[in-house]
C-alpha positions in Angstrom: 0.0 0.0 0.0 1.2 3.5 -0.6 1.8 5.9 2.2 -1.5 7.5 3.1 -0.4 11.0 2.6 0.5 10.5 -1.1 -2.0 11.2 -3.9 -2.6 7.6 -4.9 -5.5 5.2 -4.5 -6.2 3.8 -1.1 -7.5 0.3 -0.6 -9.8 0.3 2.4 -10.7 -2.0 5.3 -14.4 -2.1 5.7 -16.2 -2.3 9.1 -18.9 -4.8 10.0 -21.8 -3.9 12.1 -23.8 -6.9 13.4 -27.5 -6.2 14.0 -30.3 -8.2 15.6 -31.9 -8.4 12.2 -28.8 -9.1 10.1 -25.7 -7.0 9.4 -24.3 -3.9 7.7 -20.9 -3.7 6.1 -19.8 -0.1 6.2 -17.4 0.1 3.3 -15.8 3.6 3.1 -17.2 5.6 6.0 -15.4 8.3 8.0 -18.1 8.3 10.7 -16.9 7.4 14.2 -19.3 4.5 14.6 -17.8 2.3 11.9 -14.8 4.0 10.3 -13.1 2.5 7.3 -9.4 1.8 7.7 -6.4 2.3 5.4 -4.4 0.1 7.7 -4.8 -1.6 11.0 -3.8 1.6 12.8 -5.1 4.4 10.6 -8.5 5.3 9.3 -9.7 7.0 6.2 -11.0 9.8 8.4 -7.6 10.4 9.9 -6.0 10.5 6.4 -8.6 13.0 5.1 -8.3 15.2 8.2 -4.5 15.4 7.6 -4.8 15.9 3.9 -8.3 17.2 2.9 -7.0 18.0 -0.6 -7.6 14.3 -1.4 -11.3 15.1 -1.5 -10.8 17.7 -4.3 -11.4 21.4 -4.3 -14.8 20.9 -5.9 -16.1 18.6 -3.2 -14.8 21.0 -0.5 -16.6 23.9 -2.1 -19.8 22.0 -2.2 -19.7 20.1 1.1 -16.9 21.5 3.2 -13.9 19.5 4.6 -15.6 16.2 5.4 -16.3 13.2 3.2 -19.9 13.8 2.0 -20.9 10.3 1.0 -20.2 6.7 1.8 -21.6 3.2 0.9 -22.5 0.1 2.8 -23.9 -3.4 2.2 -27.1 -4.4 4.1 -28.2 -7.9 4.7 -31.4 -8.8 6.7 -33.0 -12.0 7.9 -36.2 -10.9 6.2 -37.8 -11.0 2.8 -36.7 -8.4 0.2 -39.8 -6.2 0.5 -39.9 -2.5 1.5 -42.4 0.3 2.0 -41.3 3.6 0.3 -43.3 6.8 0.4 -47.1 7.5 0.4 -49.1 5.9 -2.3 -52.1 8.2 -1.6 -52.7 11.6 -0.2 -52.7 11.6 3.7 -53.3 14.5 5.9 -50.4 15.0 8.4 -52.8 15.3 11.3 -54.5 12.1 10.4 -51.3 10.2 10.1 -50.1 11.6 13.4 -53.3 10.3 15.1 -52.5 6.8 13.7 -49.0 6.9 15.0 -50.1 8.1 18.4 -52.7 5.3 18.6 -50.0 2.8 17.7 -47.9 3.9 20.6 -50.8 3.7 23.0 -51.6 0.1 21.9 -47.9 -0.9 22.3 -47.8 0.8 25.8 -50.8 -1.3 26.7 -49.1 -4.4 25.5 -46.0 -3.7 27.5 -48.0 -3.1 30.7 -49.6 -6.5 30.2 -46.4 -8.5 29.7 -45.1 -10.9 32.4 -41.3 -11.1 31.8 -39.3 -11.9 34.9 -36.0 -12.1 33.2 -34.1 -11.6 29.9 -34.6 -15.2 28.9 -38.4 -14.7 29.1 -38.1 -11.5 27.1 -36.3 -13.2 24.2 -39.0 -15.9 24.2 -41.7 -13.2 23.9 -39.6 -11.4 21.2 -39.4 -14.5 19.1 -43.2 -15.1 19.3 -44.1 -11.5 18.6 -41.7 -11.2 15.7 -42.9 -14.4 14.1 -46.5 -13.2 14.3 -45.6 -9.7 13.0 -43.6 -11.2 10.0 -46.4 -13.6 9.1 -49.0 -10.9 9.3 -46.9 -8.3 7.4 -46.5 -10.7 4.5 -50.3 -10.9 4.3 -50.7 -7.1 4.4 -52.0 -7.2 8.0 -55.3 -8.6 6.8 -57.5 -10.5 9.3 -56.6 -14.1 10.0 -58.5 -15.2 13.1 -56.8 -18.6 13.2 -53.3 -17.2 13.1 -54.1 -14.6 15.8 -55.6 -17.2 18.0 -52.4 -19.2 17.7 -50.5 -16.1 18.6 -52.5 -15.4 21.7 -52.1 -19.0 22.9 -48.3 -18.7 22.5 -48.3 -15.4 24.3 -50.0 -16.8 27.3 -46.8 -17.6 29.1 -45.5 -14.1 28.6 -48.6 -12.1 29.4 -50.7 -11.4 32.5 -53.8 -10.3 30.4 -56.6 -12.8 30.0 -57.0 -14.3 26.5 -60.0 -12.2 25.5 -58.2 -8.9 26.4 -55.1 -10.0 24.6 -57.1 -11.1 21.5 -58.7 -7.6 21.4 -55.4 -5.9 21.7 -53.9 -8.1 19.0 -56.7 -7.3 16.6 -56.3 -3.5 17.4 -52.6 -3.7 16.6 -53.2 -5.6 13.4 -55.8 -3.0 12.3 -53.4 -0.2 13.2 -50.6 -1.7 11.1 -53.0 -2.4 8.2 -54.2 1.2 8.2 -50.7 2.5 7.9 -49.3 0.2 5.2 -52.4 0.7 3.0 -51.3 4.3 2.3 -47.7 3.3 1.6 -46.1 1.9 -1.6 -45.0 -1.7 -1.2 -42.0 -2.6 -3.3 -40.8 -6.1 -4.0 -37.0 -5.4 -4.3 -36.4 -8.5 -6.3 -38.1 -6.7 -9.2 -35.7 -3.8 -8.8 -32.4 -5.7 -9.1 -29.9 -3.5 -11.1 -31.9 -0.3 -10.5 -31.3 2.4 -8.0 -34.2 3.7 -5.8 -33.8 7.2 -4.5 -34.8 7.6 -0.8 -34.7 11.3 -0.3 -34.6 12.9 3.1 -38.1 13.2 4.6 -39.4 10.2 2.7 -41.1 7.6 4.9 -39.6 4.1 4.3 -39.0 0.8 5.9 -37.2 -2.4 4.9 -39.3 -5.5 5.9 -38.6 -6.3 9.5 -37.2 -2.8 10.4 -38.9 0.3 11.7 -40.9 2.8 9.7 -38.5 5.8 9.5 -37.3 8.9 7.7 -34.2 11.1 7.7 -33.7 14.8 8.3 -34.1 17.0 5.3 -31.2 19.0 3.8 -31.5 22.8 4.1 -28.7 23.2 1.6 -30.4 21.3 -1.2 -31.7 24.2 -3.3 -28.5 26.2 -2.9 -26.4 23.1 -3.8 -28.5 22.5 -7.0 -28.0 26.1 -8.1 -24.3 26.1 -7.3 -23.6 22.9 -9.2 -25.7 23.9 -12.3 -23.9 27.3 -12.3 -20.6 25.5 -12.3 -19.7 27.2 -9.0 -19.8 30.6 -10.7 -22.7 32.1 -8.6 -24.8 31.7 -5.5 -21.8 30.9 -3.3 -23.2 33.2 -0.6 -26.5 31.4 -0.7 -24.8 28.1 -0.2 -22.7 29.4 2.6 -25.7 30.8 4.4 -27.6 27.5 3.9 -24.7 25.6 5.4 -25.0 27.6 8.6 -28.5 26.0 9.1 -27.0 22.5 9.2 -27.1 20.8 12.6 -24.8 18.0 13.7 -27.7 16.6 15.8 -30.0 16.4 12.8 -27.6 15.9 9.9 -29.4 15.4 6.5 -29.4 12.0 4.9 -30.6 11.2 1.5 -29.7 7.7 0.2 -30.1 5.3 -2.7 -30.8 1.6 -2.6 -29.5 -0.9 -5.1 -31.1 -4.4 -4.6 -28.6 -7.1 -5.2 -29.4 -10.4 -7.0 -32.4 -12.0 -5.3 -31.9 -14.6 -2.6 -34.3 -15.7 0.1 -33.5 -12.7 2.3 -32.7 -9.1 1.5 -29.3 -7.9 0.3 -28.7 -4.4 -1.1 -26.0 -1.8 -1.6 -26.8 1.6 -0.1 -25.1 4.9 -0.9 -25.9 7.7 1.4 -24.9 11.1 2.6 -22.4 10.9 5.5 -25.0 11.0 8.3 -26.5 8.3 10.5 -29.4 10.4 11.8 -32.7 8.4 11.6 -36.1 9.1 13.0 -38.2 6.0 13.7 -41.9 6.6 14.0 -43.2 3.1 14.2 -41.8 -0.4 14.8 -44.1 -3.3 13.8 -41.6 -6.0 14.5 -39.3 -5.3 17.5 -40.8 -2.3 19.5 -39.1 -3.3 22.8 -35.7 -4.0 24.1 -34.5 -5.5 27.4 -32.8 -3.1 29.8 -33.4 -4.4 33.3 -36.9 -5.0 32.1 -38.8 -4.6 28.8 -38.7 -1.0 27.6 -39.5 0.8 24.4 -36.7 0.8 21.8 -37.5 4.5 21.0 -38.6 7.3 23.3 -39.8 7.1 26.9 -39.0 3.7 28.4 -42.6 3.0 29.4 -44.6 5.1 26.9 -42.5 5.1 23.7 -42.7 8.2 21.5 -45.0 10.7 23.2 -47.7 12.7 21.3 -45.5 15.8 21.5 -42.4 14.1 20.2 -44.4 12.6 17.3 -45.9 15.9 16.5 -42.4 17.4 16.2 -41.2 14.5 14.0 -44.1 14.9 11.6 -42.9 18.3 10.7 -40.0 16.7 8.8 -42.0 14.1 6.9 -42.6 14.4 3.2 -46.4 13.8 2.9 -46.5 14.2 -0.9 -47.6 11.2 -3.0 -44.6 9.2 -4.3 -44.7 6.9 -7.3 -42.1 4.2 -7.5 -41.4 5.1 -11.1 -40.4 8.7 -9.9 -37.7 7.3 -7.6 -36.4 4.6 -9.8 -33.1 5.1 -11.8 -32.6 2.6 -14.6 -29.1 2.0 -16.0 -28.2 4.1 -19.1 -25.2 3.1 -21.3 -22.3 5.6 -21.3 -19.3 6.0 -23.6 -16.4 4.0 -22.2 -13.6 6.3 -23.6 -10.4 5.3 -25.2 -8.6 2.0 -24.4 -11.5 0.2 -22.8 -12.1 -3.5 -23.6 -14.6 -6.1 -22.7 -16.6 -3.9 -20.3 -19.7 -1.7 -20.2 -20.3 1.5 -18.3 -23.8 2.6 -17.0 -25.1 5.8 -15.6 -27.4 5.1 -12.6 -27.6 8.5 -11.0 -26.2 11.9 -12.2 -29.1 14.4 -11.9 -27.8 17.4 -10.0 -31.0 19.4 -10.7 -32.9 16.8 -8.7 -30.2 15.1 -6.6 -27.2 17.3 -5.9 -25.7 15.0 -3.2 -23.7 12.4 -5.2 -23.5 10.4 -8.4 -23.5 6.7 -9.0 -22.3 4.7 -12.1 -21.9 1.0 -12.6 -19.0 -0.7 -14.5 -19.4 -4.3 -15.7 -16.2 -6.1 -16.7 -16.0 -9.4 -18.5 -13.1 -11.8 -18.0 -10.0 -10.0 -19.3 -11.8 -6.6 -19.2 -10.0 -3.4 -18.7 -11.1 0.2 -18.1 -9.3 3.5 -17.3 -10.9 5.7 -14.7 -10.8 9.2 -16.0 -9.0 11.8 -13.9 -11.4 13.9 -11.9 -11.3 17.0 -9.7 -13.2 15.1 -7.0 -12.6 11.9 -5.1 -14.3 8.6 -6.2 -15.4 5.5 -4.3 -15.0 2.1 -5.9 -17.4 -0.4 -4.5 -17.2 -4.0 -5.8 -20.6 -5.7 -6.1 -19.3 -9.0 -7.4 -16.2 -10.6 -8.7 -12.6 -9.3 -8.2 -10.6 -6.7 -10.0 -7.1 -5.3 -9.9 -6.7 -1.5 -9.5 -3.6 -0.3 -11.2 -1.8 3.0 -10.8 1.8 3.9 -11.7 3.2 0.4 -11.6 1.4 -0.7 -8.5 -1.7 -2.9 -8.2 -4.3 -3.6 -5.5 -6.8 -6.4 -5.5 -10.4 -5.4 -4.7 -13.3 -7.6 -3.8 -16.9 -6.9 -2.5 -15.7 -6.5 1.1 -12.7 -4.4 0.0 -13.5 -1.0 -1.6 -11.1 1.7 -2.7 -10.9 5.4 -2.4 -9.5 7.3 -5.5 -8.3 10.8 -4.5 -9.0 13.8 -6.6 -6.7 15.4 -9.2 -4.5 12.3 -9.9 -2.0 13.2 -12.6 -3.3 10.2 -14.7 -6.2 7.8 -14.5 -6.2 4.5 -12.7 -6.9 1.3 -14.6 -9.2 -1.5 -13.6 -8.5 -5.0 -14.9 -10.6 -8.2 -14.3 -9.4 -11.8 -14.4 -13.1 -12.9 -13.8 -16.4 -11.2 -14.5 -16.9 -8.3 -12.1 -19.3 -5.5 -11.4 -18.7 -2.4 -9.3 -20.1 1.0 -8.4 -18.3 4.3 -9.0 -19.6 6.9 -6.5 -18.6 10.5 -6.8 -19.9 14.1 -6.7 -21.9 16.0 -9.4 -19.5 17.9 -11.5 -20.7 19.9 -14.6 -17.1 19.8 -16.0 -17.5 16.0 -16.5 -20.8 16.3 -18.3 
């Protein structure tokens, strides 16, 4: 590996985050939770703090001195299904009342539980999650036999009588059904190879995870104008918009790329460098064990209060979203000189709509080769499948899906990618009108 301070590619060490529902592999993050490494003793964040010029002057003008985007792989133990955005018009006050009702029902369930220790809690958790997963796959429609089976299994974990528990179960099912009926349900197996844009403020949930959204970006309009003007105007507007950014509510727009279908979900996610998420409902695992069963979010006994939910609703995008409007299909691009046995695709490069980052995909056949054009911004290389060699000035680094690379800005010449087997990778960068 080259010394980190030199302007040369950096092969990265990704960071694995094990979750109760699966795992995330953070590939090239500079965030403190799961930072990518350039060696066993140094992180990419440390390298960029020491030498921010590696990001490129254009990235620093748009986003400041920090890495603005990173990627991760997500794997869950659940089917590849998601809810994304509202499918029909819903009044914010009406949706708020549904969420408040949901919290009240879950608080009643928690009060009725009989869980003397953590072992009993995990037994309850398995029963509840199995029921929720089964009912979610059926759209939370009525199934008296399945609900009766659930109430019988819950008997050992609950102090409520069976009739009271049956009524609460039916109320919870109706509550969930009412919410999912106004959301788009997407089978991600049908979106393999596409990108889905999950903009800040858009309600969404992977199957098995909470219904959530991310803080909106107060700089978006100024970023769009600045990029489209090539940096020639509106610098003051962008500077003033940046002053409204809050570390406690950092904006996060992201894109999902579902990976080839298996039984459970796998996807690549590219996102702004924030991990700020607001959860408004959890149909599957609403409680955790901390010296007793408590809500995962909000007040330990009450969950998210009406006042907290009312504040959260201010950041939700209640407009109707169609799946076609957030879908990015691959579009073939010119490969440039010297390329062989490969194809390049544009997935996302729309600064007038999405000024945060760009995503392209490169497919290499066995023996394929492609030269990465020199750019004035950094680029992330994220292997989706296969293995490649990244070559630069007589050196070579092997990359594989768990091993991404960071290509600094303003290299004197392009890097070359060569494949000894079929391979596919994402190239993630920053919108740049000079490249268009």
